[in-house]
PyMOL Python script that loads the backbone (N, CA, C, O; Angstrom):
from pymol import cmd

cmd.read_pdbstr("""\
ATOM      1  N   MET A   1     171.542  41.635 -15.055  1.00  0.00           N
ATOM      2  CA  MET A   1     170.199  42.070 -15.278  1.00  0.00           C
ATOM      3  C   MET A   1     169.249  41.303 -14.343  1.00  0.00           C
ATOM      4  O   MET A   1     169.269  40.073 -14.294  1.00  0.00           O
ATOM      5  N   ASN A   2     168.434  42.039 -13.617  1.00  0.00           N
ATOM      6  CA  ASN A   2     167.499  41.440 -12.686  1.00  0.00           C
ATOM      7  C   ASN A   2     166.086  41.697 -13.222  1.00  0.00           C
ATOM      8  O   ASN A   2     165.613  42.833 -13.200  1.00  0.00           O
ATOM      9  N   THR A   3     165.425  40.669 -13.694  1.00  0.00           N
ATOM     10  CA  THR A   3     164.080  40.821 -14.251  1.00  0.00           C
ATOM     11  C   THR A   3     163.073  40.079 -13.376  1.00  0.00           C
ATOM     12  O   THR A   3     163.381  39.058 -12.762  1.00  0.00           O
ATOM     13  N   ASN A   4     161.895  40.612 -13.342  1.00  0.00           N
ATOM     14  CA  ASN A   4     160.800  39.975 -12.606  1.00  0.00           C
ATOM     15  C   ASN A   4     159.918  39.236 -13.597  1.00  0.00           C
ATOM     16  O   ASN A   4     159.490  39.798 -14.605  1.00  0.00           O
ATOM     17  N   VAL A   5     159.655  37.993 -13.307  1.00  0.00           N
ATOM     18  CA  VAL A   5     158.800  37.183 -14.159  1.00  0.00           C
ATOM     19  C   VAL A   5     157.380  37.303 -13.630  1.00  0.00           C
ATOM     20  O   VAL A   5     157.135  37.135 -12.435  1.00  0.00           O
ATOM     21  N   VAL A   6     156.452  37.595 -14.525  1.00  0.00           N
ATOM     22  CA  VAL A   6     155.056  37.760 -14.145  1.00  0.00           C
ATOM     23  C   VAL A   6     154.269  36.562 -14.670  1.00  0.00           C
ATOM     24  O   VAL A   6     154.324  36.235 -15.856  1.00  0.00           O
ATOM     25  N   ASN A   7     153.548  35.926 -13.778  1.00  0.00           N
ATOM     26  CA  ASN A   7     152.714  34.803 -14.174  1.00  0.00           C
ATOM     27  C   ASN A   7     151.374  35.367 -14.638  1.00  0.00           C
ATOM     28  O   ASN A   7     150.586  35.843 -13.820  1.00  0.00           O
ATOM     29  N   LEU A   8     151.113  35.317 -15.938  1.00  0.00           N
ATOM     30  CA  LEU A   8     149.895  35.917 -16.495  1.00  0.00           C
ATOM     31  C   LEU A   8     148.635  35.161 -16.079  1.00  0.00           C
ATOM     32  O   LEU A   8     147.568  35.762 -15.946  1.00  0.00           O
ATOM     33  N   ASN A   9     148.749  33.871 -15.877  1.00  0.00           N
ATOM     34  CA  ASN A   9     147.580  33.107 -15.418  1.00  0.00           C
ATOM     35  C   ASN A   9     147.149  33.570 -14.032  1.00  0.00           C
ATOM     36  O   ASN A   9     145.956  33.721 -13.770  1.00  0.00           O
ATOM     37  N   ARG A  10     148.100  33.793 -13.159  1.00  0.00           N
ATOM     38  CA  ARG A  10     147.789  34.257 -11.807  1.00  0.00           C
ATOM     39  C   ARG A  10     147.139  35.641 -11.858  1.00  0.00           C
ATOM     40  O   ARG A  10     146.175  35.903 -11.140  1.00  0.00           O
ATOM     41  N   PHE A  11     147.656  36.506 -12.688  1.00  0.00           N
ATOM     42  CA  PHE A  11     147.100  37.847 -12.847  1.00  0.00           C
ATOM     43  C   PHE A  11     145.672  37.781 -13.380  1.00  0.00           C
ATOM     44  O   PHE A  11     144.784  38.472 -12.881  1.00  0.00           O
ATOM     45  N   ARG A  12     145.455  36.943 -14.400  1.00  0.00           N
ATOM     46  CA  ARG A  12     144.130  36.800 -15.005  1.00  0.00           C
ATOM     47  C   ARG A  12     143.122  36.250 -13.991  1.00  0.00           C
ATOM     48  O   ARG A  12     141.999  36.746 -13.900  1.00  0.00           O
ATOM     49  N   LYS A  13     143.519  35.239 -13.239  1.00  0.00           N
ATOM     50  CA  LYS A  13     142.618  34.638 -12.254  1.00  0.00           C
ATOM     51  C   LYS A  13     142.294  35.606 -11.116  1.00  0.00           C
ATOM     52  O   LYS A  13     141.164  35.646 -10.629  1.00  0.00           O
ATOM     53  N   LYS A  14     143.286  36.379 -10.701  1.00  0.00           N
ATOM     54  CA  LYS A  14     143.048  37.359  -9.648  1.00  0.00           C
ATOM     55  C   LYS A  14     142.049  38.408 -10.107  1.00  0.00           C
ATOM     56  O   LYS A  14     141.152  38.787  -9.355  1.00  0.00           O
ATOM     57  N   LYS A  15     142.200  38.874 -11.326  1.00  0.00           N
ATOM     58  CA  LYS A  15     141.290  39.867 -11.887  1.00  0.00           C
ATOM     59  C   LYS A  15     139.869  39.294 -11.992  1.00  0.00           C
ATOM     60  O   LYS A  15     138.900  39.990 -11.687  1.00  0.00           O
ATOM     61  N   LEU A  16     139.741  38.046 -12.416  1.00  0.00           N
ATOM     62  CA  LEU A  16     138.437  37.388 -12.525  1.00  0.00           C
ATOM     63  C   LEU A  16     137.778  37.258 -11.150  1.00  0.00           C
ATOM     64  O   LEU A  16     136.576  37.488 -11.018  1.00  0.00           O
ATOM     65  N   ARG A  17     138.563  36.888 -10.115  1.00  0.00           N
ATOM     66  CA  ARG A  17     138.012  36.777  -8.754  1.00  0.00           C
ATOM     67  C   ARG A  17     137.515  38.118  -8.242  1.00  0.00           C
ATOM     68  O   ARG A  17     136.472  38.186  -7.592  1.00  0.00           O
ATOM     69  N   GLU A  18     138.246  39.176  -8.528  1.00  0.00           N
ATOM     70  CA  GLU A  18     137.829  40.514  -8.093  1.00  0.00           C
ATOM     71  C   GLU A  18     136.538  40.943  -8.776  1.00  0.00           C
ATOM     72  O   GLU A  18     135.674  41.554  -8.148  1.00  0.00           O
ATOM     73  N   GLN A  19     136.405  40.624 -10.069  1.00  0.00           N
ATOM     74  CA  GLN A  19     135.171  40.960 -10.785  1.00  0.00           C
ATOM     75  C   GLN A  19     133.985  40.181 -10.225  1.00  0.00           C
ATOM     76  O   GLN A  19     132.897  40.734 -10.062  1.00  0.00           O
ATOM     77  N   LYS A  20     134.194  38.902  -9.930  1.00  0.00           N
ATOM     78  CA  LYS A  20     133.119  38.097  -9.363  1.00  0.00           C
ATOM     79  C   LYS A  20     132.717  38.589  -7.976  1.00  0.00           C
ATOM     80  O   LYS A  20     131.536  38.579  -7.630  1.00  0.00           O
ATOM     81  N   ALA A  21     133.697  39.019  -7.181  1.00  0.00           N
ATOM     82  CA  ALA A  21     133.397  39.545  -5.853  1.00  0.00           C
ATOM     83  C   ALA A  21     132.594  40.838  -5.953  1.00  0.00           C
ATOM     84  O   ALA A  21     131.674  41.058  -5.165  1.00  0.00           O
ATOM     85  N   LYS A  22     132.931  41.684  -6.904  1.00  0.00           N
ATOM     86  CA  LYS A  22     132.191  42.929  -7.095  1.00  0.00           C
ATOM     87  C   LYS A  22     130.751  42.640  -7.520  1.00  0.00           C
ATOM     88  O   LYS A  22     129.817  43.280  -7.035  1.00  0.00           O
ATOM     89  N   GLN A  23     130.573  41.671  -8.430  1.00  0.00           N
ATOM     90  CA  GLN A  23     129.229  41.300  -8.873  1.00  0.00           C
ATOM     91  C   GLN A  23     128.434  40.683  -7.723  1.00  0.00           C
ATOM     92  O   GLN A  23     127.230  40.910  -7.606  1.00  0.00           O
ATOM     93  N   ALA A  24     129.103  39.908  -6.877  1.00  0.00           N
ATOM     94  CA  ALA A  24     128.426  39.307  -5.723  1.00  0.00           C
ATOM     95  C   ALA A  24     127.937  40.383  -4.758  1.00  0.00           C
ATOM     96  O   ALA A  24     126.842  40.270  -4.208  1.00  0.00           O
ATOM     97  N   ASP A  25     128.734  41.417  -4.551  1.00  0.00           N
ATOM     98  CA  ASP A  25     128.301  42.526  -3.692  1.00  0.00           C
ATOM     99  C   ASP A  25     127.068  43.211  -4.265  1.00  0.00           C
ATOM    100  O   ASP A  25     126.138  43.545  -3.530  1.00  0.00           O
ATOM    101  N   ILE A  26     127.062  43.417  -5.566  1.00  0.00           N
ATOM    102  CA  ILE A  26     125.910  44.040  -6.219  1.00  0.00           C
ATOM    103  C   ILE A  26     124.681  43.158  -6.064  1.00  0.00           C
ATOM    104  O   ILE A  26     123.593  43.658  -5.778  1.00  0.00           O
ATOM    105  N   ASN A  27     124.842  41.842  -6.250  1.00  0.00           N
ATOM    106  CA  ASN A  27     123.713  40.916  -6.120  1.00  0.00           C
ATOM    107  C   ASN A  27     123.198  40.853  -4.692  1.00  0.00           C
ATOM    108  O   ASN A  27     121.993  40.726  -4.476  1.00  0.00           O
ATOM    109  N   ARG A  28     124.098  40.939  -3.706  1.00  0.00           N
ATOM    110  CA  ARG A  28     123.658  40.927  -2.306  1.00  0.00           C
ATOM    111  C   ARG A  28     122.786  42.130  -1.997  1.00  0.00           C
ATOM    112  O   ARG A  28     121.796  42.034  -1.272  1.00  0.00           O
ATOM    113  N   ILE A  29     123.172  43.258  -2.559  1.00  0.00           N
ATOM    114  CA  ILE A  29     122.375  44.460  -2.343  1.00  0.00           C
ATOM    115  C   ILE A  29     121.038  44.331  -3.050  1.00  0.00           C
ATOM    116  O   ILE A  29     120.000  44.702  -2.501  1.00  0.00           O
ATOM    117  N   ARG A  30     121.063  43.809  -4.261  1.00  0.00           N
ATOM    118  CA  ARG A  30     119.861  43.727  -5.074  1.00  0.00           C
ATOM    119  C   ARG A  30     118.890  42.662  -4.563  1.00  0.00           C
ATOM    120  O   ARG A  30     117.689  42.915  -4.470  1.00  0.00           O
ATOM    121  N   HIS A  31     119.399  41.479  -4.231  1.00  0.00           N
ATOM    122  CA  HIS A  31     118.527  40.345  -3.907  1.00  0.00           C
ATOM    123  C   HIS A  31     118.682  39.838  -2.480  1.00  0.00           C
ATOM    124  O   HIS A  31     117.923  38.971  -2.047  1.00  0.00           O
ATOM    125  N   GLY A  32     119.631  40.355  -1.764  1.00  0.00           N
ATOM    126  CA  GLY A  32     120.053  39.689  -0.542  1.00  0.00           C
ATOM    127  C   GLY A  32     119.218  39.934   0.678  1.00  0.00           C
ATOM    128  O   GLY A  32     119.050  41.067   1.129  1.00  0.00           O
ATOM    129  N   ARG A  33     118.706  38.873   1.194  1.00  0.00           N
ATOM    130  CA  ARG A  33     118.138  38.842   2.534  1.00  0.00           C
ATOM    131  C   ARG A  33     118.516  37.492   3.091  1.00  0.00           C
ATOM    132  O   ARG A  33     118.553  36.502   2.361  1.00  0.00           O
ATOM    133  N   THR A  34     118.791  37.446   4.355  1.00  0.00           N
ATOM    134  CA  THR A  34     119.155  36.172   4.949  1.00  0.00           C
ATOM    135  C   THR A  34     117.915  35.297   5.088  1.00  0.00           C
ATOM    136  O   THR A  34     116.783  35.780   5.050  1.00  0.00           O
ATOM    137  N   GLN A  35     118.155  34.005   5.248  1.00  0.00           N
ATOM    138  CA  GLN A  35     117.043  33.068   5.387  1.00  0.00           C
ATOM    139  C   GLN A  35     116.237  33.389   6.638  1.00  0.00           C
ATOM    140  O   GLN A  35     115.015  33.243   6.635  1.00  0.00           O
ATOM    141  N   SER A  36     116.891  33.819   7.693  1.00  0.00           N
ATOM    142  CA  SER A  36     116.164  34.152   8.923  1.00  0.00           C
ATOM    143  C   SER A  36     115.260  35.359   8.705  1.00  0.00           C
ATOM    144  O   SER A  36     114.162  35.412   9.259  1.00  0.00           O
ATOM    145  N   GLU A  37     115.703  36.324   7.910  1.00  0.00           N
ATOM    146  CA  GLU A  37     114.842  37.469   7.594  1.00  0.00           C
ATOM    147  C   GLU A  37     113.627  37.021   6.794  1.00  0.00           C
ATOM    148  O   GLU A  37     112.514  37.485   7.043  1.00  0.00           O
ATOM    149  N   LYS A  38     113.831  36.122   5.834  1.00  0.00           N
ATOM    150  CA  LYS A  38     112.716  35.606   5.037  1.00  0.00           C
ATOM    151  C   LYS A  38     111.738  34.836   5.916  1.00  0.00           C
ATOM    152  O   LYS A  38     110.526  35.008   5.792  1.00  0.00           O
ATOM    153  N   ASP A  39     112.258  33.984   6.807  1.00  0.00           N
ATOM    154  CA  ASP A  39     111.396  33.206   7.705  1.00  0.00           C
ATOM    155  C   ASP A  39     110.622  34.112   8.651  1.00  0.00           C
ATOM    156  O   ASP A  39     109.440  33.886   8.912  1.00  0.00           O
ATOM    157  N   ARG A  40     111.294  35.140   9.165  1.00  0.00           N
ATOM    158  CA  ARG A  40     110.634  36.078  10.076  1.00  0.00           C
ATOM    159  C   ARG A  40     109.478  36.782   9.374  1.00  0.00           C
ATOM    160  O   ARG A  40     108.398  36.930   9.947  1.00  0.00           O
ATOM    161  N   GLU A  41     109.702  37.215   8.136  1.00  0.00           N
ATOM    162  CA  GLU A  41     108.645  37.890   7.392  1.00  0.00           C
ATOM    163  C   GLU A  41     107.484  36.937   7.110  1.00  0.00           C
ATOM    164  O   GLU A  41     106.321  37.331   7.193  1.00  0.00           O
ATOM    165  N   LEU A  42     107.800  35.683   6.776  1.00  0.00           N
ATOM    166  CA  LEU A  42     106.760  34.702   6.495  1.00  0.00           C
ATOM    167  C   LEU A  42     105.892  34.441   7.723  1.00  0.00           C
ATOM    168  O   LEU A  42     104.667  34.385   7.613  1.00  0.00           O
ATOM    169  N   THR A  43     106.516  34.280   8.894  1.00  0.00           N
ATOM    170  CA  THR A  43     105.736  34.044  10.104  1.00  0.00           C
ATOM    171  C   THR A  43     104.929  35.284  10.488  1.00  0.00           C
ATOM    172  O   THR A  43     103.809  35.168  10.985  1.00  0.00           O
ATOM    173  N   GLU A  44     105.495  36.468  10.257  1.00  0.00           N
ATOM    174  CA  GLU A  44     104.763  37.710  10.555  1.00  0.00           C
ATOM    175  C   GLU A  44     103.533  37.835   9.661  1.00  0.00           C
ATOM    176  O   GLU A  44     102.461  38.226  10.122  1.00  0.00           O
ATOM    177  N   ARG A  45     103.693  37.502   8.386  1.00  0.00           N
ATOM    178  CA  ARG A  45     102.544  37.558   7.468  1.00  0.00           C
ATOM    179  C   ARG A  45     101.470  36.556   7.861  1.00  0.00           C
ATOM    180  O   ARG A  45     100.280  36.868   7.825  1.00  0.00           O
ATOM    181  N   ALA A  46     101.892  35.344   8.239  1.00  0.00           N
ATOM    182  CA  ALA A  46     100.932  34.319   8.646  1.00  0.00           C
ATOM    183  C   ALA A  46     100.194  34.755   9.913  1.00  0.00           C
ATOM    184  O   ALA A  46      98.979  34.584  10.013  1.00  0.00           O
ATOM    185  N   ARG A  47     100.917  35.309  10.867  1.00  0.00           N
ATOM    186  CA  ARG A  47     100.292  35.757  12.123  1.00  0.00           C
ATOM    187  C   ARG A  47      99.292  36.879  11.849  1.00  0.00           C
ATOM    188  O   ARG A  47      98.192  36.881  12.401  1.00  0.00           O
ATOM    189  N   THR A  48      99.669  37.821  11.007  1.00  0.00           N
ATOM    190  CA  THR A  48      98.776  38.928  10.666  1.00  0.00           C
ATOM    191  C   THR A  48      97.538  38.420   9.934  1.00  0.00           C
ATOM    192  O   THR A  48      96.423  38.874  10.191  1.00  0.00           O
ATOM    193  N   SER A  49      97.747  37.477   9.023  1.00  0.00           N
ATOM    194  CA  SER A  49      96.622  36.918   8.277  1.00  0.00           C
ATOM    195  C   SER A  49      95.638  36.216   9.210  1.00  0.00           C
ATOM    196  O   SER A  49      94.425  36.374   9.069  1.00  0.00           O
ATOM    197  N   ARG A  50      96.164  35.433  10.173  1.00  0.00           N
ATOM    198  CA  ARG A  50      95.284  34.749  11.127  1.00  0.00           C
ATOM    199  C   ARG A  50      94.539  35.755  11.994  1.00  0.00           C
ATOM    200  O   ARG A  50      93.366  35.555  12.309  1.00  0.00           O
ATOM    201  N   ALA A  51      95.207  36.830  12.378  1.00  0.00           N
ATOM    202  CA  ALA A  51      94.563  37.835  13.222  1.00  0.00           C
ATOM    203  C   ALA A  51      93.432  38.527  12.461  1.00  0.00           C
ATOM    204  O   ALA A  51      92.358  38.764  13.016  1.00  0.00           O
ATOM    205  N   ILE A  52      93.671  38.841  11.218  1.00  0.00           N
ATOM    206  CA  ILE A  52      92.639  39.492  10.408  1.00  0.00           C
ATOM    207  C   ILE A  52      91.484  38.532  10.143  1.00  0.00           C
ATOM    208  O   ILE A  52      90.317  38.916  10.228  1.00  0.00           O
ATOM    209  N   GLU A  53      91.813  37.287   9.822  1.00  0.00           N
ATOM    210  CA  GLU A  53      90.765  36.295   9.532  1.00  0.00           C
ATOM    211  C   GLU A  53      89.911  36.042  10.777  1.00  0.00           C
ATOM    212  O   GLU A  53      88.707  35.813  10.659  1.00  0.00           O
ATOM    213  N   GLY A  54      90.509  36.079  11.951  1.00  0.00           N
ATOM    214  CA  GLY A  54      89.764  35.866  13.191  1.00  0.00           C
ATOM    215  C   GLY A  54      88.814  37.004  13.517  1.00  0.00           C
ATOM    216  O   GLY A  54      87.851  36.808  14.258  1.00  0.00           O
ATOM    217  N   LYS A  55      89.063  38.174  12.984  1.00  0.00           N
ATOM    218  CA  LYS A  55      88.220  39.330  13.262  1.00  0.00           C
ATOM    219  C   LYS A  55      87.182  39.588  12.177  1.00  0.00           C
ATOM    220  O   LYS A  55      86.406  40.539  12.266  1.00  0.00           O
ATOM    221  N   ARG A  56      87.171  38.743  11.159  1.00  0.00           N
ATOM    222  CA  ARG A  56      86.253  38.918  10.040  1.00  0.00           C
ATOM    223  C   ARG A  56      84.816  38.659  10.489  1.00  0.00           C
ATOM    224  O   ARG A  56      84.546  37.675  11.178  1.00  0.00           O
ATOM    225  N   LEU A  57      83.901  39.537  10.102  1.00  0.00           N
ATOM    226  CA  LEU A  57      82.499  39.385  10.486  1.00  0.00           C
ATOM    227  C   LEU A  57      81.746  38.501   9.499  1.00  0.00           C
ATOM    228  O   LEU A  57      80.836  37.772   9.894  1.00  0.00           O
ATOM    229  N   GLU A  58      82.104  38.554   8.250  1.00  0.00           N
ATOM    230  CA  GLU A  58      81.452  37.754   7.220  1.00  0.00           C
ATOM    231  C   GLU A  58      82.464  36.758   6.665  1.00  0.00           C
ATOM    232  O   GLU A  58      83.668  37.012   6.702  1.00  0.00           O
ATOM    233  N   PRO A  59      81.983  35.629   6.152  1.00  0.00           N
ATOM    234  CA  PRO A  59      82.930  34.666   5.585  1.00  0.00           C
ATOM    235  C   PRO A  59      83.639  35.265   4.370  1.00  0.00           C
ATOM    236  O   PRO A  59      83.108  36.147   3.695  1.00  0.00           O
ATOM    237  N   ALA A  60      84.823  34.777   4.114  1.00  0.00           N
ATOM    238  CA  ALA A  60      85.592  35.260   2.969  1.00  0.00           C
ATOM    239  C   ALA A  60      84.880  34.896   1.674  1.00  0.00           C
ATOM    240  O   ALA A  60      84.025  34.011   1.664  1.00  0.00           O
ATOM    241  N   ALA A  61      85.226  35.571   0.583  1.00  0.00           N
ATOM    242  CA  ALA A  61      84.550  35.381  -0.699  1.00  0.00           C
ATOM    243  C   ALA A  61      84.674  33.951  -1.192  1.00  0.00           C
ATOM    244  O   ALA A  61      83.743  33.452  -1.825  1.00  0.00           O
ATOM    245  N   GLY A  62      85.786  33.269  -0.931  1.00  0.00           N
ATOM    246  CA  GLY A  62      85.993  31.910  -1.402  1.00  0.00           C
ATOM    247  C   GLY A  62      85.311  30.862  -0.538  1.00  0.00           C
ATOM    248  O   GLY A  62      85.146  29.722  -0.972  1.00  0.00           O
ATOM    249  N   ASP A  63      84.918  31.219   0.661  1.00  0.00           N
ATOM    250  CA  ASP A  63      84.274  30.265   1.567  1.00  0.00           C
ATOM    251  C   ASP A  63      82.793  30.146   1.236  1.00  0.00           C
ATOM    252  O   ASP A  63      82.100  31.148   1.061  1.00  0.00           O
ATOM    253  N   ALA A  64      82.323  28.923   1.153  1.00  0.00           N
ATOM    254  CA  ALA A  64      80.904  28.688   0.915  1.00  0.00           C
ATOM    255  C   ALA A  64      80.164  28.794   2.242  1.00  0.00           C
ATOM    256  O   ALA A  64      80.613  28.231   3.240  1.00  0.00           O
ATOM    257  N   PRO A  65      79.054  29.495   2.271  1.00  0.00           N
ATOM    258  CA  PRO A  65      78.300  29.599   3.530  1.00  0.00           C
ATOM    259  C   PRO A  65      77.705  28.245   3.882  1.00  0.00           C
ATOM    260  O   PRO A  65      77.295  27.477   3.011  1.00  0.00           O
ATOM    261  N   GLU A  66      77.669  27.975   5.171  1.00  0.00           N
ATOM    262  CA  GLU A  66      77.081  26.716   5.624  1.00  0.00           C
ATOM    263  C   GLU A  66      75.566  26.849   5.624  1.00  0.00           C
ATOM    264  O   GLU A  66      75.000  27.714   6.293  1.00  0.00           O
ATOM    265  N   VAL A  67      74.925  25.979   4.865  1.00  0.00           N
ATOM    266  CA  VAL A  67      73.468  25.996   4.757  1.00  0.00           C
ATOM    267  C   VAL A  67      72.952  24.738   5.444  1.00  0.00           C
ATOM    268  O   VAL A  67      73.290  23.628   5.034  1.00  0.00           O
ATOM    269  N   PRO A  68      72.138  24.897   6.481  1.00  0.00           N
ATOM    270  CA  PRO A  68      71.608  23.701   7.147  1.00  0.00           C
ATOM    271  C   PRO A  68      70.605  23.017   6.218  1.00  0.00           C
ATOM    272  O   PRO A  68      69.923  23.691   5.446  1.00  0.00           O
ATOM    273  N   PRO A  69      70.509  21.700   6.283  1.00  0.00           N
ATOM    274  CA  PRO A  69      69.537  20.993   5.442  1.00  0.00           C
ATOM    275  C   PRO A  69      68.120  21.376   5.832  1.00  0.00           C
ATOM    276  O   PRO A  69      67.807  21.544   7.011  1.00  0.00           O
ATOM    277  N   SER A  70      67.278  21.510   4.833  1.00  0.00           N
ATOM    278  CA  SER A  70      65.901  21.897   5.112  1.00  0.00           C
ATOM    279  C   SER A  70      65.074  20.660   5.428  1.00  0.00           C
ATOM    280  O   SER A  70      65.487  19.532   5.158  1.00  0.00           O
ATOM    281  N   ASP A  71      63.887  20.893   6.011  1.00  0.00           N
ATOM    282  CA  ASP A  71      63.002  19.789   6.378  1.00  0.00           C
ATOM    283  C   ASP A  71      62.298  19.212   5.168  1.00  0.00           C
ATOM    284  O   ASP A  71      61.771  18.102   5.246  1.00  0.00           O
ATOM    285  N   ASN A  72      62.268  19.927   4.050  1.00  0.00           N
ATOM    286  CA  ASN A  72      61.542  19.495   2.868  1.00  0.00           C
ATOM    287  C   ASN A  72      62.383  18.619   1.935  1.00  0.00           C
ATOM    288  O   ASN A  72      61.916  18.269   0.852  1.00  0.00           O
ATOM    289  N   ASP A  73      63.586  18.264   2.319  1.00  0.00           N
ATOM    290  CA  ASP A  73      64.422  17.429   1.464  1.00  0.00           C
ATOM    291  C   ASP A  73      63.848  16.023   1.403  1.00  0.00           C
ATOM    292  O   ASP A  73      63.692  15.365   2.432  1.00  0.00           O
ATOM    293  N   THR A  74      63.539  15.571   0.218  1.00  0.00           N
ATOM    294  CA  THR A  74      62.997  14.216   0.028  1.00  0.00           C
ATOM    295  C   THR A  74      63.888  13.431  -0.922  1.00  0.00           C
ATOM    296  O   THR A  74      63.415  12.541  -1.628  1.00  0.00           O
ATOM    297  N   ASP A  75      65.154  13.751  -0.943  1.00  0.00           N
ATOM    298  CA  ASP A  75      66.066  13.085  -1.864  1.00  0.00           C
ATOM    299  C   ASP A  75      66.239  11.620  -1.522  1.00  0.00           C
ATOM    300  O   ASP A  75      66.391  10.798  -2.425  1.00  0.00           O
ATOM    301  N   GLY A  76      66.221  11.277  -0.275  1.00  0.00           N
ATOM    302  CA  GLY A  76      66.465   9.914   0.147  1.00  0.00           C
ATOM    303  C   GLY A  76      65.219   9.046   0.128  1.00  0.00           C
ATOM    304  O   GLY A  76      65.332   7.843   0.364  1.00  0.00           O
ATOM    305  N   LEU A  77      64.050   9.582  -0.135  1.00  0.00           N
ATOM    306  CA  LEU A  77      62.819   8.786  -0.053  1.00  0.00           C
ATOM    307  C   LEU A  77      62.319   8.348  -1.360  1.00  0.00           C
ATOM    308  O   LEU A  77      61.293   7.672  -1.434  1.00  0.00           O
TER     309      LEU A  77
END
""", "prot")
cmd.dss("prot")
cmd.show_as("cartoon", "prot")
cmd.util.cbc("prot")
cmd.orient("prot")
């Protein structure tokens, strides 16, 4: 009689690795971008923001307008 012995631990671990690989593929599709893609997008956004800010005619809402001191200030006297 010639029987084949099956190692159940090896079978179980192989199945677990395949499931993890499948989940990793799904996660790559869902969340995956390389670091270089993220960096490229960040620099592109910064460049666009600087270009828009440089063309602004009025100060941004958060910027306080510069008010020159008036001649009637007597705070120091």
